[in-house]
TORPA-4810 file (N, C-alpha, C, O; in nm, 3 decimals):
<nodes>
NODE_1_-1.305_0.708_-2.238_-1.280_0.609_-2.133_-1.261_0.683_-2.007_-1.189_0.783_-2.001_X
NODE_2_-1.326_0.633_-1.900_-1.326_0.698_-1.767_-1.183_0.684_-1.709_-1.112_0.586_-1.732_X
NODE_3_-1.143_0.798_-1.624_-1.014_0.788_-1.575_-1.009_0.668_-1.475_-1.100_0.628_-1.402_X
NODE_4_-0.887_0.621_-1.488_-0.855_0.488_-1.400_-0.761_0.533_-1.281_-0.640_0.509_-1.286_X
NODE_5_-0.810_0.590_-1.191_-0.735_0.650_-1.075_-0.762_0.605_-0.950_-0.882_0.580_-0.934_X
NODE_6_-0.687_0.585_-0.850_-0.727_0.539_-0.725_-0.631_0.609_-0.606_-0.510_0.626_-0.618_X
NODE_7_-0.700_0.643_-0.503_-0.620_0.696_-0.385_-0.664_0.634_-0.253_-0.780_0.613_-0.217_X
NODE_8_-0.561_0.610_-0.192_-0.581_0.539_-0.057_-0.497_0.600_0.060_-0.377_0.619_0.043_X
NODE_9_-0.553_0.629_0.169_-0.468_0.670_0.297_-0.499_0.574_0.399_-0.615_0.536_0.416_X
NODE_10_-0.396_0.530_0.471_-0.407_0.428_0.559_-0.321_0.470_0.676_-0.203_0.498_0.656_X
NODE_11_-0.376_0.476_0.802_-0.299_0.515_0.911_-0.324_0.420_1.018_-0.438_0.383_1.045_X
NODE_12_-0.215_0.379_1.082_-0.223_0.277_1.186_-0.126_0.320_1.299_-0.069_0.429_1.289_X
NODE_13_-0.106_0.244_1.400_-0.006_0.278_1.517_0.138_0.257_1.455_0.236_0.300_1.517_X
NODE_14_0.152_0.195_1.338_0.279_0.150_1.296_0.316_0.238_1.171_0.432_0.267_1.145_X
NODE_15_0.219_0.274_1.101_0.252_0.340_0.978_0.151_0.440_0.927_0.033_0.424_0.956_X
NODE_16_0.193_0.549_0.846_0.095_0.637_0.792_0.134_0.632_0.632_0.243_0.668_0.588_X
NODE_17_0.038_0.588_0.564_0.061_0.553_0.413_-0.040_0.643_0.320_-0.161_0.649_0.342_X
NODE_18_0.016_0.704_0.227_-0.072_0.773_0.137_-0.033_0.733_-0.009_0.078_0.763_-0.052_X
NODE_19_-0.120_0.667_-0.083_-0.089_0.630_-0.213_-0.186_0.682_-0.313_-0.305_0.678_-0.285_X
NODE_20_-0.150_0.727_-0.421_-0.229_0.742_-0.538_-0.168_0.688_-0.670_-0.046_0.687_-0.689_X
NODE_21_-0.259_0.642_-0.761_-0.214_0.567_-0.875_-0.298_0.610_-0.997_-0.419_0.630_-0.984_X
NODE_22_-0.235_0.624_-1.116_-0.318_0.646_-1.233_-0.261_0.527_-1.329_-0.143_0.525_-1.362_X
NODE_23_-0.361_0.422_-1.374_-0.329_0.314_-1.438_-0.283_0.359_-1.595_-0.198_0.296_-1.658_X
NODE_24_-0.344_0.464_-1.641_-0.310_0.503_-1.776_-0.217_0.622_-1.771_-0.243_0.723_-1.836_X
NODE_25_-0.106_0.611_-1.691_-0.012_0.715_-1.686_0.113_0.688_-1.770_0.107_0.614_-1.868_X
NODE_26_0.221_0.745_-1.732_0.344_0.727_-1.807_0.462_0.674_-1.728_0.576_0.675_-1.774_X
NODE_27_0.434_0.628_-1.609_0.536_0.569_-1.525_0.604_0.668_-1.436_0.709_0.641_-1.379_X
NODE_28_0.538_0.794_-1.423_0.587_0.894_-1.334_0.579_0.861_-1.183_0.471_0.821_-1.140_X
NODE_29_0.683_0.874_-1.100_0.676_0.839_-0.971_0.731_0.943_-0.870_0.834_1.006_-0.889_X
NODE_30_0.657_0.954_-0.767_0.709_1.039_-0.649_0.693_0.942_-0.524_0.583_0.912_-0.477_X
NODE_31_0.804_0.900_-0.479_0.805_0.803_-0.378_0.908_0.822_-0.259_1.029_0.840_-0.274_X
NODE_32_0.840_0.816_-0.141_0.929_0.826_-0.030_0.874_0.739_0.091_0.771_0.768_0.153_X
NODE_33_0.951_0.634_0.116_0.909_0.537_0.217_1.014_0.547_0.346_0.984_0.501_0.456_X
NODE_34_1.128_0.608_0.323_1.221_0.608_0.423_1.321_0.489_0.417_1.413_0.473_0.497_X
NODE_35_1.289_0.404_0.308_1.373_0.275_0.303_1.430_0.290_0.153_1.355_0.263_0.059_X
NODE_36_1.549_0.327_0.133_1.628_0.353_0.016_1.611_0.240_-0.096_1.576_0.265_-0.211_X
NODE_37_1.637_0.127_-0.053_1.622_0.017_-0.155_1.489_-0.010_-0.200_1.470_-0.040_-0.318_X
NODE_38_1.385_-0.001_-0.106_1.248_-0.015_-0.137_1.208_0.090_-0.234_1.143_0.061_-0.335_X
NODE_39_1.244_0.209_-0.206_1.210_0.334_-0.294_1.259_0.289_-0.440_1.185_0.303_-0.538_X
NODE_40_1.374_0.241_-0.448_1.419_0.204_-0.573_1.340_0.103_-0.654_1.318_0.112_-0.774_X
NODE_41_1.302_0.006_-0.575_1.228_-0.102_-0.621_1.077_-0.058_-0.666_1.021_-0.112_-0.761_X
NODE_42_1.022_0.036_-0.597_0.890_0.095_-0.629_0.904_0.189_-0.746_0.809_0.202_-0.824_X
NODE_43_1.019_0.257_-0.764_1.027_0.327_-0.880_1.029_0.245_-1.004_0.976_0.286_-1.107_X
NODE_44_1.092_0.128_-0.997_1.090_0.035_-1.112_0.952_-0.019_-1.138_0.911_-0.037_-1.253_X
NODE_45_0.880_-0.044_-1.032_0.742_-0.095_-1.047_0.660_0.020_-1.126_0.582_-0.007_-1.218_X
NODE_46_0.683_0.137_-1.085_0.594_0.248_-1.160_0.649_0.253_-1.308_0.576_0.240_-1.406_X
NODE_47_0.779_0.271_-1.313_0.835_0.307_-1.441_0.800_0.207_-1.548_0.774_0.236_-1.665_X
NODE_48_0.800_0.080_-1.494_0.784_-0.023_-1.616_0.645_-0.089_-1.624_0.620_-0.184_-1.698_X
NODE_49_0.559_-0.031_-1.542_0.413_-0.065_-1.556_0.348_0.043_-1.613_0.231_0.030_-1.648_X
NODE_50_0.414_0.164_-1.631_0.349_0.298_-1.680_0.244_0.337_-1.595_0.161_0.416_-1.642_X
NODE_51_0.231_0.294_-1.472_0.130_0.328_-1.369_0.209_0.445_-1.303_0.320_0.429_-1.252_X
NODE_52_0.139_0.567_-1.310_0.192_0.683_-1.224_0.155_0.646_-1.073_0.046_0.600_-1.036_X
NODE_53_0.254_0.670_-1.001_0.238_0.646_-0.843_0.302_0.748_-0.763_0.416_0.789_-0.786_X
NODE_54_0.225_0.789_-0.666_0.260_0.886_-0.569_0.260_0.807_-0.438_0.151_0.768_-0.397_X
NODE_55_0.367_0.781_-0.369_0.366_0.698_-0.246_0.444_0.775_-0.149_0.562_0.804_-0.169_X
NODE_56_0.376_0.807_-0.041_0.443_0.876_0.079_0.397_0.798_0.210_0.281_0.785_0.249_X
NODE_57_0.515_0.749_0.272_0.509_0.667_0.379_0.595_0.705_0.498_0.715_0.730_0.485_X
NODE_58_0.530_0.709_0.620_0.608_0.729_0.739_0.586_0.615_0.830_0.473_0.596_0.874_X
NODE_59_0.689_0.532_0.864_0.668_0.408_0.944_0.764_0.402_1.057_0.851_0.487_1.076_X
NODE_60_0.739_0.290_1.136_0.817_0.273_1.247_0.949_0.193_1.214_0.967_0.077_1.248_X
NODE_61_1.039_0.272_1.141_1.171_0.219_1.094_1.270_0.203_1.213_1.376_0.141_1.201_X
NODE_62_1.231_0.263_1.327_1.333_0.242_1.445_1.314_0.103_1.492_1.400_0.051_1.564_X
NODE_63_1.200_0.036_1.454_1.179_-0.122_1.484_1.266_-0.203_1.370_1.371_-0.264_1.389_X
NODE_64_1.196_-0.187_1.249_1.246_-0.237_1.124_1.172_-0.201_1.007_1.086_-0.114_1.023_X
NODE_65_1.187_-0.250_0.890_1.119_-0.213_0.780_0.984_-0.284_0.745_0.909_-0.243_0.657_X
NODE_66_0.960_-0.390_0.819_0.853_-0.478_0.789_0.723_-0.404_0.769_0.663_-0.416_0.661_X
NODE_67_0.674_-0.325_0.872_0.548_-0.277_0.871_0.536_-0.161_0.749_0.430_-0.138_0.690_X
NODE_68_0.640_-0.104_0.726_0.648_0.004_0.625_0.626_-0.067_0.489_0.544_-0.022_0.409_X
NODE_69_0.696_-0.173_0.463_0.685_-0.248_0.323_0.553_-0.319_0.311_0.492_-0.314_0.204_X
NODE_70_0.503_-0.387_0.416_0.383_-0.460_0.406_0.263_-0.359_0.381_0.183_-0.380_0.290_X
NODE_71_0.252_-0.244_0.469_0.144_-0.160_0.468_0.158_-0.079_0.324_0.056_-0.041_0.268_X
NODE_72_0.280_-0.056_0.270_0.268_0.007_0.142_0.229_-0.091_0.029_0.176_-0.047_-0.073_X
NODE_73_0.253_-0.223_0.047_0.186_-0.306_-0.055_0.045_-0.323_-0.036_-0.022_-0.340_-0.138_X
NODE_74_-0.017_-0.323_0.083_-0.157_-0.311_0.107_-0.229_-0.188_0.031_-0.328_-0.196_-0.042_X
NODE_75_-0.159_-0.077_0.063_-0.214_0.044_0.004_-0.208_0.063_-0.148_-0.295_0.123_-0.211_X
NODE_76_-0.094_0.004_-0.202_-0.085_0.001_-0.356_-0.180_-0.092_-0.412_-0.240_-0.061_-0.515_X
NODE_77_-0.200_-0.202_-0.355_-0.306_-0.298_-0.387_-0.434_-0.244_-0.399_-0.501_-0.258_-0.501_X
NODE_78_-0.476_-0.175_-0.288_-0.617_-0.123_-0.268_-0.630_-0.014_-0.359_-0.742_-0.003_-0.409_X
NODE_79_-0.535_0.080_-0.397_-0.544_0.178_-0.480_-0.557_0.126_-0.631_-0.636_0.182_-0.708_X
NODE_80_-0.484_0.026_-0.669_-0.503_-0.043_-0.802_-0.634_-0.097_-0.823_-0.693_-0.082_-0.930_X
NODE_81_-0.688_-0.168_-0.712_-0.820_-0.226_-0.713_-0.924_-0.119_-0.739_-1.007_-0.134_-0.828_X
NODE_82_-0.921_0.001_-0.655_-1.009_0.106_-0.679_-0.993_0.177_-0.815_-1.091_0.234_-0.862_X
NODE_83_-0.878_0.179_-0.880_-0.865_0.241_-1.015_-0.918_0.152_-1.111_-0.968_0.204_-1.211_X
NODE_84_-0.917_0.019_-1.101_-0.955_-0.071_-1.195_-1.124_-0.082_-1.198_-1.185_-0.121_-1.297_X
NODE_85_-1.178_-0.047_-1.088_-1.329_-0.049_-1.077_-1.380_-0.196_-1.098_-1.338_-0.292_-1.033_X
NODE_86_-1.477_-0.203_-1.197_-1.542_-0.324_-1.227_-1.448_-0.415_-1.344_-1.484_-0.521_-1.394_X
NODE_87_-1.337_-0.352_-1.367_-1.231_-0.428_-1.457_-1.291_-0.446_-1.593_-1.252_-0.543_-1.659_X
NODE_88_-1.381_-0.364_-1.644_-1.445_-0.379_-1.767_-1.336_-0.344_-1.880_-1.273_-0.239_-1.877_X
NODE_89_-1.319_-0.433_-1.973_-1.238_-0.414_-2.092_-1.092_-0.450_-2.083_-1.023_-0.447_-2.186_X
NODE_90_-1.039_-0.483_-1.965_-0.902_-0.511_-1.940_-0.861_-0.641_-2.013_-0.943_-0.730_-2.035_X
NODE_91_-0.731_-0.650_-2.049_-0.687_-0.773_-2.102_-0.692_-0.884_-2.009_-0.719_-0.997_-2.049_X
NODE_92_-0.667_-0.855_-1.881_-0.680_-0.950_-1.770_-0.551_-1.035_-1.739_-0.498_-1.033_-1.629_X
NODE_93_-0.504_-1.111_-1.848_-0.383_-1.195_-1.823_-0.260_-1.146_-1.888_-0.264_-1.077_-1.990_X
NODE_94_-0.151_-1.180_-1.829_-0.025_-1.152_-1.897_0.077_-1.237_-1.827_0.055_-1.276_-1.712_X
NODE_95_0.196_-1.269_-1.895_0.312_-1.321_-1.842_0.429_-1.268_-1.906_0.424_-1.208_-2.013_X
NODE_96_0.537_-1.292_-1.840_0.679_-1.247_-1.904_0.793_-1.324_-1.838_0.797_-1.347_-1.718_X
NODE_97_0.877_-1.356_-1.918_1.015_-1.384_-1.862_1.105_-1.274_-1.876_1.130_-1.235_-1.990_X
NODE_98_1.160_-1.216_-1.775_1.232_-1.105_-1.776_1.378_-1.123_-1.735_1.408_-1.176_-1.628_X
NODE_99_1.467_-1.080_-1.822_1.610_-1.098_-1.804_1.678_-0.969_-1.758_1.645_-0.859_-1.800_X
NODE_100_1.778_-0.990_-1.667_1.860_-0.882_-1.619_2.002_-0.924_-1.598_2.030_-0.980_-1.491_X
NODE_101_2.086_-0.907_-1.677_2.228_-0.958_-1.663_2.211_-1.113_-1.649_2.153_-1.177_-1.736_X
NODE_102_2.265_-1.171_-1.536_2.276_-1.312_-1.520_2.139_-1.370_-1.451_2.135_-1.481_-1.398_X
NODE_103_2.040_-1.289_-1.458_1.918_-1.324_-1.377_1.795_-1.329_-1.471_1.781_-1.245_-1.560_X
NODE_104_1.709_-1.425_-1.451_1.583_-1.443_-1.521_1.469_-1.480_-1.429_1.472_-1.579_-1.355_X
NODE_105_1.370_-1.395_-1.436_1.251_-1.411_-1.342_1.122_-1.406_-1.438_1.109_-1.324_-1.528_X
NODE_106_1.033_-1.499_-1.408_0.900_-1.509_-1.470_0.791_-1.453_-1.375_0.787_-1.482_-1.255_X
NODE_107_0.702_-1.371_-1.438_0.593_-1.332_-1.357_0.475_-1.352_-1.450_0.480_-1.321_-1.568_X
NODE_108_0.366_-1.408_-1.390_0.224_-1.425_-1.458_0.107_-1.373_-1.381_0.109_-1.394_-1.259_X
NODE_109_0.017_-1.315_-1.427_-0.087_-1.261_-1.344_-0.229_-1.290_-1.417_-0.244_-1.305_-1.538_X
NODE_110_-0.321_-1.295_-1.326_-0.463_-1.288_-1.358_-0.541_-1.194_-1.278_-0.558_-1.222_-1.159_X
NODE_111_-0.590_-1.084_-1.326_-0.668_-0.995_-1.254_-0.793_-1.038_-1.228_-0.891_-0.985_-1.281_X
NODE_112_-0.802_-1.137_-1.144_-0.929_-1.241_-1.132_-1.016_-1.187_-1.036_-1.131_-1.229_-1.047_X
NODE_113_-0.994_-1.099_-0.935_-1.073_-1.082_-0.814_-1.045_-1.181_-0.711_-1.100_-1.172_-0.601_X
NODE_114_-0.958_-1.284_-0.742_-0.920_-1.380_-0.643_-0.785_-1.374_-0.607_-0.700_-1.422_-0.682_X
NODE_115_-0.750_-1.316_-0.490_-0.611_-1.293_-0.447_-0.547_-1.422_-0.415_-0.596_-1.501_-0.334_X
NODE_116_-0.428_-1.446_-0.484_-0.337_-1.546_-0.448_-0.200_-1.522_-0.504_-0.180_-1.480_-0.617_X
NODE_117_-0.106_-1.552_-0.419_0.039_-1.551_-0.458_0.111_-1.673_-0.450_0.119_-1.738_-0.346_X
NODE_118_0.170_-1.709_-0.567_0.274_-1.824_-0.571_0.402_-1.760_-0.587_0.424_-1.679_-0.678_X
NODE_119_0.496_-1.799_-0.492_0.618_-1.729_-0.482_0.723_-1.842_-0.491_0.722_-1.930_-0.404_X
NODE_120_0.808_-1.846_-0.582_0.912_-1.938_-0.600_1.043_-1.866_-0.626_1.106_-1.885_-0.729_X
NODE_121_1.082_-1.785_-0.533_1.199_-1.709_-0.529_1.276_-1.725_-0.403_1.222_-1.720_-0.292_X
NODE_122_1.410_-1.745_-0.423_1.497_-1.751_-0.302_1.618_-1.673_-0.315_1.669_-1.659_-0.426_X
NODE_123_1.670_-1.617_-0.207_1.785_-1.533_-0.202_1.893_-1.608_-0.128_1.866_-1.689_-0.040_X
NODE_124_2.023_-1.578_-0.170_2.125_-1.645_-0.104_2.177_-1.564_0.014_2.271_-1.610_0.078_X
NODE_125_2.127_-1.457_0.044_2.173_-1.386_0.159_2.043_-1.313_0.224_1.947_-1.284_0.153_X
NODE_126_2.046_-1.286_0.366_1.922_-1.237_0.417_1.901_-1.090_0.406_1.798_-1.035_0.445_X
NODE_127_2.004_-1.026_0.349_1.999_-0.880_0.336_2.047_-0.837_0.190_2.123_-0.908_0.125_X
NODE_128_2.000_-0.721_0.143_2.052_-0.653_0.032_2.090_-0.527_0.087_2.000_-0.445_0.103_X
NODE_129_2.203_-0.496_0.120_2.239_-0.380_0.200_2.186_-0.389_0.333_2.224_-0.482_0.403_X
NODE_130_2.096_-0.296_0.380_2.026_-0.320_0.505_1.882_-0.367_0.486_1.806_-0.372_0.583_X
NODE_131_1.841_-0.402_0.360_1.704_-0.440_0.345_1.696_-0.597_0.356_1.773_-0.675_0.299_X
NODE_132_1.592_-0.631_0.437_1.557_-0.786_0.447_1.502_-0.837_0.326_1.399_-0.792_0.276_X
NODE_133_1.578_-0.942_0.271_1.527_-0.998_0.138_1.388_-1.066_0.154_1.311_-1.075_0.058_X
NODE_134_1.356_-1.112_0.276_1.218_-1.178_0.291_1.114_-1.081_0.274_1.001_-1.122_0.249_X
NODE_135_1.139_-0.952_0.286_1.030_-0.847_0.266_0.983_-0.834_0.126_0.875_-0.781_0.098_X
NODE_136_1.065_-0.884_0.036_1.032_-0.876_-0.115_0.900_-0.959_-0.131_0.807_-0.919_-0.202_X
NODE_137_0.895_-1.076_-0.063_0.775_-1.165_-0.070_0.664_-1.093_0.004_0.552_-1.089_-0.047_X
NODE_138_0.686_-1.036_0.119_0.587_-0.969_0.199_0.521_-0.866_0.120_0.399_-0.852_0.124_X
NODE_139_0.604_-0.786_0.041_0.536_-0.684_-0.038_0.434_-0.735_-0.141_0.322_-0.684_-0.153_X
NODE_140_0.479_-0.839_-0.215_0.404_-0.898_-0.315_0.282_-0.973_-0.270_0.183_-0.981_-0.342_X
NODE_141_0.289_-1.028_-0.154_0.174_-1.095_-0.088_0.064_-0.980_-0.041_-0.057_-1.002_-0.053_X
NODE_142_0.104_-0.887_0.000_0.028_-0.764_0.038_-0.042_-0.707_-0.082_-0.161_-0.678_-0.078_X
NODE_143_0.037_-0.691_-0.191_-0.014_-0.633_-0.310_-0.111_-0.724_-0.384_-0.214_-0.676_-0.431_X
NODE_144_-0.082_-0.854_-0.396_-0.176_-0.951_-0.452_-0.310_-0.957_-0.382_-0.416_-0.956_-0.445_X
NODE_145_-0.301_-0.962_-0.242_-0.410_-0.980_-0.157_-0.516_-0.860_-0.181_-0.637_-0.876_-0.192_X
NODE_146_-0.448_-0.740_-0.187_-0.537_-0.619_-0.178_-0.585_-0.563_-0.309_-0.687_-0.495_-0.315_X
NODE_147_-0.506_-0.595_-0.419_-0.543_-0.566_-0.547_-0.646_-0.670_-0.608_-0.713_-0.636_-0.706_X
NODE_148_-0.659_-0.791_-0.555_-0.743_-0.893_-0.594_-0.686_-0.960_-0.725_-0.754_-0.982_-0.825_X
NODE_149_-0.563_-0.985_-0.713_-0.504_-1.055_-0.834_-0.441_-1.186_-0.786_-0.403_-1.200_-0.670_X
NODE_150_-0.431_-1.288_-0.884_-0.361_-1.397_-0.866_-0.226_-1.366_-0.940_-0.222_-1.324_-1.055_X
NODE_151_-0.111_-1.390_-0.862_0.015_-1.359_-0.906_0.106_-1.471_-0.890_0.114_-1.526_-0.780_X
NODE_152_0.178_-1.511_-0.994_0.292_-1.609_-0.981_0.423_-1.546_-1.009_0.438_-1.479_-1.112_X
NODE_153_0.520_-1.564_-0.922_0.645_-1.512_-0.957_0.759_-1.628_-0.929_0.768_-1.692_-0.824_X
NODE_154_0.833_-1.641_-1.028_0.935_-1.760_-1.038_1.059_-1.713_-1.065_1.070_-1.654_-1.173_X
NODE_155_1.171_-1.724_-0.988_1.299_-1.680_-1.030_1.362_-1.815_-1.096_1.370_-1.921_-1.034_X
NODE_156_1.402_-1.798_-1.225_1.458_-1.912_-1.299_1.594_-1.941_-1.244_1.626_-2.054_-1.207_X
NODE_157_1.682_-1.826_-1.237_1.822_-1.833_-1.193_1.870_-1.701_-1.177_1.807_-1.602_-1.214_X
NODE_158_1.994_-1.698_-1.115_2.046_-1.563_-1.076_2.135_-1.573_-0.966_2.120_-1.653_-0.874_X
NODE_159_2.239_-1.483_-0.977_2.359_-1.498_-0.859_2.343_-1.375_-0.770_2.358_-1.381_-0.648_X
NODE_160_2.312_-1.257_-0.839_2.322_-1.125_-0.761_2.182_-1.106_-0.689_2.079_-1.108_-0.756_X
NODE_161_2.179_-1.088_-0.561_2.038_-1.080_-0.494_1.966_-0.954_-0.538_1.844_-0.955_-0.554_X
NODE_162_2.047_-0.833_-0.561_1.982_-0.716_-0.602_1.923_-0.739_-0.736_1.813_-0.687_-0.757_X
NODE_163_1.980_-0.811_-0.832_1.921_-0.842_-0.958_1.803_-0.924_-0.944_1.706_-0.902_-1.016_X
NODE_164_1.802_-1.025_-0.851_1.682_-1.112_-0.835_1.566_-1.028_-0.784_1.451_-1.037_-0.828_X
NODE_165_1.599_-0.955_-0.700_1.481_-0.859_-0.645_1.430_-0.759_-0.750_1.312_-0.729_-0.764_X
NODE_166_1.529_-0.711_-0.820_1.474_-0.607_-0.921_1.411_-0.685_-1.040_1.324_-0.626_-1.103_X
NODE_167_1.442_-0.798_-1.074_1.370_-0.862_-1.179_1.236_-0.897_-1.133_1.146_-0.896_-1.217_X
NODE_168_1.209_-0.928_-1.007_1.077_-0.962_-0.954_0.989_-0.831_-0.976_0.878_-0.839_-1.029_X
NODE_169_1.042_-0.711_-0.933_0.961_-0.590_-0.946_0.934_-0.550_-1.083_0.824_-0.507_-1.116_X
NODE_170_1.046_-0.566_-1.179_1.021_-0.529_-1.320_0.929_-0.633_-1.382_0.842_-0.594_-1.460_X
NODE_171_0.942_-0.756_-1.356_0.867_-0.847_-1.419_0.709_-0.826_-1.377_0.621_-0.836_-1.462_X
NODE_172_0.683_-0.801_-1.256_0.548_-0.788_-1.208_0.493_-0.646_-1.264_0.373_-0.630_-1.286_X
NODE_173_0.581_-0.554_-1.284_0.542_-0.426_-1.341_0.492_-0.454_-1.481_0.380_-0.416_-1.514_X
NODE_174_0.573_-0.520_-1.566_0.538_-0.547_-1.692_0.410_-0.624_-1.709_0.331_-0.589_-1.796_X
NODE_175_0.387_-0.718_-1.637_0.252_-0.794_-1.635_0.127_-0.719_-1.603_0.016_-0.737_-1.653_X
NODE_176_0.167_-0.621_-1.500_0.067_-0.530_-1.455_0.025_-0.429_-1.570_-0.092_-0.399_-1.588_X
NODE_177_0.119_-0.385_-1.639_0.104_-0.306_-1.758_0.012_-0.380_-1.869_-0.093_-0.331_-1.910_X
NODE_178_0.061_-0.494_-1.908_-0.019_-0.581_-2.014_-0.148_-0.610_-1.984_-0.238_-0.597_-2.066_X
NODE_179_-0.169_-0.658_-1.846_-0.293_-0.706_-1.816_-0.404_-0.596_-1.774_-0.525_-0.622_-1.770_X
NODE_180_-0.353_-0.481_-1.746_-0.458_-0.367_-1.724_-0.483_-0.288_-1.859_-0.563_-0.195_-1.859_X
NODE_181_-0.424_-0.320_-1.960_-0.447_-0.238_-2.081_-0.582_-0.278_-2.132_-0.626_-0.391_-2.111_X
NODE_182_-0.643_-0.194_-2.194_-0.784_-0.202_-2.248_-0.771_-0.300_-2.387_-0.692_-0.272_-2.477_X
NODE_183_-0.844_-0.395_-2.389_-0.848_-0.490_-2.495_-0.957_-0.436_-2.604_-1.076_-0.450_-2.577_X
NODE_184_-0.918_-0.377_-2.720_-0.992_-0.314_-2.809_-1.106_-0.408_-2.867_-1.204_-0.359_-2.923_X
NODE_185_-1.091_-0.533_-2.854_-1.185_-0.627_-2.907_-1.309_-0.657_-2.814_-1.415_-0.707_-2.852_X
NODE_186_-1.275_-0.615_-2.679_-1.387_-0.629_-2.583_-1.388_-0.520_-2.479_-1.408_-0.545_-2.360_X
NODE_187_-1.367_-0.401_-2.525_-1.353_-0.286_-2.429_-1.477_-0.265_-2.354_-1.469_-0.212_-2.243_X
NODE_188_-1.599_-0.302_-2.405_-1.722_-0.268_-2.325_-1.772_-0.378_-2.238_-1.885_-0.372_-2.189_X
NODE_189_-1.685_-0.490_-2.214_-1.745_-0.605_-2.133_-1.627_-0.643_-2.043_-1.510_-0.612_-2.068_X
NODE_190_-1.671_-0.720_-1.928_-1.577_-0.769_-1.846_-1.520_-0.891_-1.887_-1.604_-0.975_-1.919_X
NODE_191_-1.397_-0.927_-1.896_-1.346_-1.051_-1.952_-1.357_-1.168_-1.867_-1.261_-1.220_-1.810_X
NODE_192_-1.478_-1.207_-1.860_-1.505_-1.328_-1.773_-1.649_-1.393_-1.813_-1.745_-1.322_-1.840_X
NODE_193_-1.654_-1.535_-1.815_-1.781_-1.585_-1.864_-1.881_-1.564_-1.741_-2.002_-1.582_-1.756_X
NODE_194_-1.825_-1.525_-1.616_-1.924_-1.508_-1.514_-1.986_-1.362_-1.523_-2.086_-1.330_-1.458_X
NODE_195_-1.926_-1.285_-1.602_-1.979_-1.150_-1.609_-1.934_-1.054_-1.520_-1.972_-0.937_-1.527_X
NODE_196_-1.843_-1.101_-1.426_-1.786_-1.006_-1.329_-1.646_-1.061_-1.272_-1.618_-1.181_-1.274_X
NODE_197_-1.563_-0.963_-1.224_-1.428_-1.000_-1.170_-1.434_-0.938_-1.037_-1.392_-0.823_-1.026_X
NODE_198_-1.484_-1.003_-0.931_-1.480_-0.930_-0.804_-1.461_-1.051_-0.699_-1.454_-1.027_-0.579_X
</nodes>
């Protein structure tokens, strides 16, 4: 099987982002965005998807975290799309209900080539430490749009905002892992009656 790796460098007046991914990795991560909580969430994304990720970001954090988080999502999405190529042989669909202490969150994915995010997650506070909770959605919007995936995230319940955010990242990681795995029963074809996923 060909290596499923992707690298993206993205530089704007607001951020400089370098991302490399290996879909068939072990979940090894080297992450530095300058935003501590975000680094922690991205580490969860890598670890639980088993996608190796090297993410290096310098952003305009003197303004706020928004551009850094959004542009990182864009670059990760583009790197994943590049690594998947024509998406031949992938399982394509996956879903999970993921529990963490008092919190449960569902994620469902279709690596469809049709970017769409359904987000049914709310937080009881505007910040987790210094991190704006609204940026969790911004990250997944950028990821879904640029990876070309349909992604649904639903928080069933939870009291702790850190746990709610973390279950979102872990649940998405697990469905990324399952949906990008090669289906041995159709490893030589694209899993679509259209014959393509673009």
